[in-house]
C-alpha positions in Angstrom: 37.3 52.0 7.7 34.4 53.8 6.5 31.1 52.5 7.4 28.1 52.0 4.9 24.5 51.5 5.3 23.0 48.1 4.6 19.9 47.8 2.6 18.2 44.5 2.8 15.3 43.5 0.6 13.3 39.6 0.1 10.6 39.1 -1.9 9.2 35.2 -1.2 7.2 34.9 -4.4 7.5 37.2 -7.6 3.8 38.1 -7.7 1.5 41.2 -8.8 0.5 42.5 -5.6 4.1 42.0 -3.6 6.6 44.8 -4.1 9.6 43.9 -5.9 13.1 43.7 -4.2 14.0 46.7 -6.6 11.3 48.6 -5.7 12.0 47.8 -1.9 15.7 48.9 -2.2 14.5 52.6 -4.0 12.3 53.2 -0.7 15.2 52.5 1.1 17.7 54.5 -0.3 15.5 57.6 0.8 17.0 56.9 4.2 20.3 56.3 3.3 22.4 59.9 4.7 25.8 60.4 3.2 25.5 57.9 -0.2 27.4 55.0 1.3 25.1 51.9 1.1 25.2 48.6 -0.2 21.8 46.0 -1.4 21.6 43.3 -0.3 18.7 40.7 -2.0 17.1 37.5 -1.5 14.7 36.7 -4.0 12.4 33.8 -3.9 12.8 33.4 0.1 10.4 32.7 2.9 10.6 34.7 6.0 9.8 31.9 7.8 13.8 31.8 9.2 17.0 33.5 8.5 18.5 30.9 6.2 19.3 33.0 3.3 22.6 33.7 1.3 22.4 37.4 1.1 21.1 37.7 4.7 24.2 35.4 5.7 26.5 37.9 3.7 24.9 41.0 5.4 25.5 39.1 8.7 29.3 38.5 7.9 29.9 42.0 7.1 27.6 43.6 10.1 30.3 40.9 12.2 33.1 42.3 10.2 32.6 45.8 11.6 31.6 47.3 7.7 28.0 48.2 8.5 26.3 51.1 10.6 23.3 50.5 10.1 20.5 48.3 8.4 17.6 49.6 6.6 14.6 47.2 5.3 11.2 48.0 3.6 9.6 46.6 6.5 9.9 44.3 9.4 9.0 41.1 8.0 11.6 41.7 5.2 13.9 40.1 8.0 12.0 37.4 9.8 8.7 36.6 10.5 9.3 34.6 13.3 9.8 36.4 16.7 12.8 34.2 18.1 14.6 34.4 15.2 13.8 38.3 15.3 15.3 39.0 18.2 18.5 37.1 17.7 19.1 39.6 14.8 18.7 42.3 17.1 21.0 41.2 19.6 23.6 40.4 16.9 22.9 44.3 15.7 23.1 45.5 19.4 26.1 43.9 19.9 28.1 45.4 17.0 26.6 48.7 17.4 23.9 48.6 14.3 21.1 50.8 14.5 17.8 49.4 12.6 15.4 51.5 10.5 12.0 50.4 8.6 11.3 52.8 6.1 7.4 51.8 6.7 7.0 51.3 10.4 9.3 54.1 11.1 11.3 52.7 13.8 14.5 53.5 15.1 15.8 50.9 17.7 18.6 53.9 19.2 15.5 54.5 21.7 14.0 52.2 24.0 10.5 53.1 23.1 11.8 52.0 19.2 12.9 48.9 20.8 9.1 48.0 22.2 7.4 48.6 19.7 9.5 46.9 17.1 9.1 43.8 19.3 5.0 44.2 19.3 5.0 44.4 15.4 7.0 41.3 15.3 4.7 39.5 17.5 1.7 40.5 15.4 3.8 39.8 12.0 4.0 36.1 13.4 0.6 35.5 14.5 0.0 36.4 10.8 2.3 33.9 9.5 0.7 30.9 12.4 -3.0 32.1 11.3 -1.9 31.3 7.6 -0.5 27.9 8.6 -3.5 26.8 10.3 -5.7 28.0 7.2 -3.6 25.5 5.2 -4.2 23.1 7.7 -7.8 23.3 8.1 -7.9 23.5 4.0 -6.2 20.0 3.7 -8.5 18.8 6.5 -11.4 19.9 4.7 -10.5 18.9 1.6 -9.1 15.3 3.1 -12.9 14.6 4.6 -14.4 15.6 1.0 -12.6 12.4 -0.8 -10.0 14.5 -2.0 -6.8 13.3 -3.7 -4.4 14.6 -1.4 -1.2 13.0 -3.3 1.4 10.8 -1.7 2.6 7.6 -3.1 -0.2 5.8 -5.6 -0.7 2.4 -4.2 0.2 -0.8 -6.3 -2.8 -1.6 -8.2 -3.8 1.9 -9.3 -3.4 4.8 -11.4 -4.3 8.5 -11.3 -7.0 10.0 -13.8 -8.8 13.4 -13.8 -12.2 13.9 -12.0 -14.4 16.1 -10.5 -15.8 16.6 -6.9 -18.2 19.2 -5.8 -17.6 21.1 -8.9 -13.5 21.2 -7.9 -11.2 19.8 -10.1 -9.2 16.8 -8.5 -7.6 13.6 -9.1 -9.0 9.9 -8.2 -7.6 6.4 -8.5 -8.3 3.9 -11.4 -7.3 -0.1 -11.5 -4.7 -1.7 -13.2 -6.5 -4.6 -13.8 -2.9 -6.8 -14.0 -2.0 -5.2 -11.2 -5.0 -5.6 -9.1 -5.5 -9.1 -9.7 -1.8 -9.3 -7.5 -3.2 -7.2 -4.8 -6.3 -10.0 -4.8 -3.7 -12.9 -4.8 -1.7 -11.2 -1.9 -5.1 -10.7 0.2 -6.4 -14.1 -0.6 -3.1 -15.5 0.7 -2.7 -13.9 4.0 -6.1 -14.5 4.9 -5.0 -18.0 5.4 -3.7 -18.7 9.1 -0.9 -20.0 8.3 0.5 -17.6 5.4 2.9 -15.3 6.5 4.3 -12.4 4.5 7.3 -14.2 4.1 5.1 -16.7 2.2 3.3 -14.4 0.3 7.2 -12.8 -0.7 8.5 -16.0 -1.6 5.6 -16.8 -3.9 5.6 -13.3 -5.9 9.7 -13.9 -6.5 8.9 -17.5 -7.6 6.4 -16.4 -9.5 8.6 -13.6 -11.2 6.1 -11.0 -9.9 7.7 -7.6 -9.0 6.6 -3.8 -8.5 6.4 -1.2 -10.8 10.3 -0.6 -10.4 11.1 -3.9 -11.4 12.3 -4.9 -8.0 11.0 -7.7 -5.9 8.2 -6.9 -3.0 9.6 -6.9 0.6 7.6 -7.4 3.7 7.4 -3.6 4.2 5.6 -3.3 1.3 3.6 -6.4 1.6 2.3 -5.1 5.2 1.6 -1.8 3.8 -0.7 -3.4 1.4 -2.4 -5.3 3.4 -3.7 -2.5 6.1 -4.5 0.3 3.5 -7.9 0.5 3.4 -7.8 2.2 -0.3 -8.5 -1.3 -1.6 -11.4 -2.2 0.9 -14.9 -2.1 -0.9 -16.1 -0.4 2.5 -19.7 -1.5 3.6 -21.3 -1.3 6.7 -19.2 -4.2 8.3 -16.0 -2.6 7.5 -17.9 1.1 9.1 -18.8 -1.3 12.4 -14.9 -2.6 12.5 -13.3 1.0 12.4 -15.7 2.3 14.6 -14.7 -0.3 17.7 -11.3 0.6 16.6 -11.5 4.3 17.8 -11.5 5.7 14.5 -12.8 9.0 13.3 -15.3 8.4 10.6 -15.8 11.2 8.2 -19.0 9.6 6.4 -22.2 8.8 7.8 -23.2 4.6 8.3 -25.8 5.0 4.9 -22.8 6.0 2.8 -20.7 2.8 3.6 -22.6 0.4 0.5 -19.8 -1.6 -0.3 -18.4 -0.2 -3.2 -15.7 2.6 -2.5 -12.4 2.3 -0.9 -11.1 4.6 1.5 -8.5 6.9 2.8 -7.0 6.6 5.8 -5.2 9.5 7.6 -3.2 9.6 10.6 -4.3 12.6 13.6 -1.8 15.0 15.0 -1.1 12.5 18.0 -0.5 9.1 16.1 2.4 7.7 14.4 2.0 6.9 11.3 3.1 3.5 11.0 1.2 2.5 14.3 -1.1 -0.6 14.0 -3.7 1.3 16.1 -6.6 2.9 14.7 -7.5 4.8 17.6 -6.8 8.8 16.7 -7.3 7.9 12.7 -9.7 9.2 10.2 -11.4 7.4 7.7 -13.0 9.1 4.7 -14.5 7.5 2.0 -12.6 7.6 -1.8 -14.1 7.9 -5.0 -12.9 5.3 -6.8 -14.0 1.7 -6.4 -12.5 -1.1 -3.9 -11.0 -4.2 -4.7 -11.3 -6.4 -2.0 -14.2 -7.5 0.5 -14.5 -6.0 3.5 -14.4 -9.4 5.5 -11.2 -10.6 3.6 -9.5 -7.1 4.1 -11.1 -6.9 8.2 -9.3 -10.8 8.7 -5.9 -9.6 6.9 -5.8 -5.9 9.2 -6.9 -8.1 12.1 -3.9 -10.1 11.3 -1.6 -7.9 11.6 -3.5 -6.0 15.1 -3.1 -9.5 16.5 0.5 -10.8 15.4 3.0 -9.4 17.6 1.3 -11.7 20.6 0.3 -14.8 18.5 2.5 -17.9 18.3 3.7 -17.9 14.8 1.6 -20.4 12.9 3.8 -20.9 9.6 4.2 -24.6 8.9 2.7 -25.6 12.1 2.9 -29.0 12.3 2.6 -30.0 16.1 -1.1 -28.3 16.8 -3.9 -26.6 15.3 -4.1 -24.2 17.7 -1.2 -22.6 16.9 -1.5 -18.7 16.5 -5.2 -18.9 19.0 -3.9 -19.9 22.6 -2.3 -17.7 24.4 -1.1 -17.5 28.3 -3.9 -15.7 30.7 -1.1 -14.4 32.7 1.6 -12.4 30.4 -0.4 -12.3 26.8 2.2 -14.8 25.2 1.1 -17.2 23.0 1.7 -21.0 24.1 3.7 -22.9 21.7 3.4 -26.9 21.3 6.5 -29.0 22.2 6.8 -32.8 21.9 8.9 -34.7 24.5 10.4 -38.0 22.7 10.2 -40.7 25.5 12.2 -44.5 24.7 9.5 -46.5 27.3 6.1 -44.6 26.0 4.3 -42.4 23.3 5.9 -39.2 22.8 4.2 -36.5 25.3 2.9 -32.9 23.6 2.7 -29.9 26.0 2.1 -26.5 25.8 4.6 -24.0 27.4 4.3 -20.0 27.3 7.1 -18.2 24.9 7.7 -15.8 27.3 9.4 -18.7 29.7 12.8 -18.1 29.0 12.8 -14.2 29.3 14.2 -12.2 31.6 11.9 -12.2 34.3 10.0 -14.3 32.5 6.4 -16.4 33.0 6.1 -18.8 35.3 3.0 -20.3 33.6 4.3 -24.5 33.9 3.1 -26.3 31.1 -0.5 -28.3 29.7 -0.7 -31.2 28.2 -1.8 -30.3 24.6 -3.8 -33.4 24.1 -6.3 -32.8 27.1 -6.7 -28.8 25.6 -7.3 -29.7 22.1 -10.2 -32.5 23.3 -11.6 -29.4 25.1 -11.6 -27.1 22.4 -12.9 -29.5 20.0 -16.0 -29.9 22.4 -16.4 -26.8 22.6 -16.4 -26.1 19.3 -18.6 -28.8 18.4 -21.4 -27.0 21.6 -21.0 -23.7 19.7 -21.9 -24.9 16.6 -25.0 -27.0 17.8 -25.9 -23.4 19.8 -25.8 -21.9 16.6 -27.7 -24.1 15.0 -30.4 -24.3 17.4 -30.9 -20.5 17.1 -30.8 -20.7 13.6 -33.7 -22.9 13.0 -35.9 -21.4 16.0 -35.2 -17.7 15.2 -33.7 -16.9 11.9 -37.2 -16.7 10.1 -38.0 -14.0 13.0 -34.9 -12.1 12.9 -34.7 -11.8 8.8 -38.0 -10.2 9.3 -37.2 -7.6 11.9 -34.0 -6.8 9.7 -36.7 -6.5 6.9 -38.4 -3.8 9.1 -35.1 -2.0 10.0 -34.3 -1.8 6.3 -38.0 0.1 5.2 -38.0 2.0 8.4 -34.7 3.6 6.8 -35.7 4.1 3.7 -38.6 5.6 5.8 -36.3 8.0 7.6 -34.4 8.8 4.1 -37.7 10.2 2.7 -38.3 12.2 5.6 -35.0 13.8 5.5 -35.2 15.1 2.0 -38.8 16.0 2.6 -37.6 18.6 5.3 -34.6 19.7 3.5 -36.9 20.6 0.3 -38.5 22.6 3.0 -35.1 24.9 4.6 -35.4 27.8 1.8 -38.8 28.7 2.8 -38.2 28.4 6.6 -38.2 31.0 9.5 -36.0 30.7 12.2 -38.1 28.8 14.6 -39.0 26.3 11.6 -35.3 26.2 11.0 -34.6 25.0 14.9 -37.2 22.1 14.3 -36.1 21.1 10.9 -32.4 21.1 12.1 -33.3 19.0 15.6 -35.8 16.4 13.5 -33.0 15.8 11.3 -30.2 15.3 13.8 -32.8 12.8 15.3 -33.3 11.2 12.4 -29.8 11.0 11.8 -29.0 9.0 15.1 -32.5 7.0 14.8 -30.8 5.5 11.6 -27.6 5.0 13.4 -28.8 2.9 15.9 -30.9 1.1 13.1 -27.8 0.0 11.3 -25.9 -1.2 14.4 -28.9 -3.5 15.2 -28.5 -4.9 11.7 -25.0 -5.7 11.6 -25.7 -7.6 15.4 -28.5 -9.9 13.4 -26.6 -10.1 10.0 -26.7 -14.0 9.2 -24.3 -13.8 6.5 -22.2 -16.5 8.8 -24.9 -19.0 8.3 -23.6 -20.5 5.3 -20.0 -20.7 6.7 -21.0 -22.3 9.7 -22.9 -25.1 8.0 -19.7 -25.8 5.9 -17.5 -26.1 8.8 -19.8 -28.4 10.6 -19.3 -30.6 7.6 -15.8 -30.4 8.2 -16.3 -30.7 12.0 -17.6 -34.5 11.5 -14.6 -35.6 9.3 -12.0 -33.8 11.5 -9.5 -36.8 12.1 -9.3 -36.8 8.3 -8.3 -33.1 7.7 -4.9 -31.8 7.7 -3.8 -29.9 10.3 -3.7 -26.6 8.0 -7.5 -27.2 7.1 -7.8 -27.6 11.0 -6.3 -24.5 11.7 -8.4 -23.1 8.8 -11.4 -23.7 10.3 -10.4 -22.9 14.1 -9.6 -19.4 12.8 -13.3 -19.4 11.1 -14.5 -20.0 14.6 -12.6 -18.6 17.6 -10.8 -15.1 18.1 -8.8 -16.6 20.6 -7.9 -18.4 24.0 -6.7 -17.6 26.9 -5.5 -20.2 29.5 -4.4 -21.0 32.8 -3.8 -24.2 34.7 -6.9 -24.6 35.7 -9.3 -22.6 32.8 -9.7 -21.9 29.1 -11.1 -18.7 27.9 -12.7 -18.8 24.4 -13.5 -15.9 22.8 -15.8 -16.6 19.6 -15.8 -15.0 16.3 -19.9 -16.1 16.3 
């Protein structure tokens, strides 16, 4: 069998500054000894791997014993991966095929040639990894500046062209008919007793479908109620995400209650994870649809859903979804035991009781627990009301002073920024240090405003009115009142630990 030289050429993208496969072949023909050669060309294929049709054909001819030498224009035409290239060289050596590169002048017939070949390939891979890192860094930079980064367009929005920092990009624009559906979904899910299944059935009954004409399912509704693209981001949202361990790209004063937000997962975060730790929140250029209080309530409901008793259609207790076992964290469910000789009895039992190796919590008298919780709710409201009457004016005055200080800080920062162009190194260092100190002070002031914010005052007064007519309320209304006051209740046989929302 007559052996021939194999000329292999590859071109990823047809560009002016790249050498064509035809030109590569012409260079390689100069290395052919006796005119016996065949050209294998892959056009439009990357060198990140060896999954290419012409290269596979070349390997097949090598294994068939037809090839004596492989000639390439440059080493990275074979592969940019050191591992792939090493495996290819093993195939060449196994079938006694020499390898020649016209540009690097390597000959694998000598030990030094083999060693230098591997060194060059290491640098080729380093170059590729450097390019990859640049792409990753560019993506991170653009995303943190609020650029549209692609992906499925959320229900309620369409895309329109815009400019950010002089660069063309896209942003979301509201589709009002769909936005009304989004608002309805959030309003329903914010109710303690309403589940995603309830919303799904409501939308189906009213003939409300997705853009493709299909019905909403639980997964799509869940994605909707936890997506910050819909929220009107204010400082309460900033505080919520900060407490969850989220990285926030924007400063607190940018959260003015207008813009929606993008949430990006980190390198070690699963996309579907309910946890917000390690994610990055970025303000988006479009306007949000849902107020932050409603959005946070829906998101928190998702965060706590796995440990809560199902409050849907609750008929036995108004503490459904709130009261949990202090030993294992599972929800306590209210059970009724019917008696022929006396009144029926209600008890709280741990949902983990009947699992393998389950909890040995026992039971609690539900009537006694409900009475204690009701009394504690009355005490809490009375405490809040007393505090409001004695200190509300003073708190409002303090908040006003902090806001005036924030305005003064903004003016000072603007003044310092105007001086940067004419500043020497010493002055520049002072300006940078001063701006950093002012930014830190602003952050502290915003945090203190959040703590003293009295936005819950009107809601508490309304709840107090409901409490005065408690026996007349339905279980559903009672659950709504409890949800406004109580975050959770952890119960033991001897105590109740109530975590309040106010």
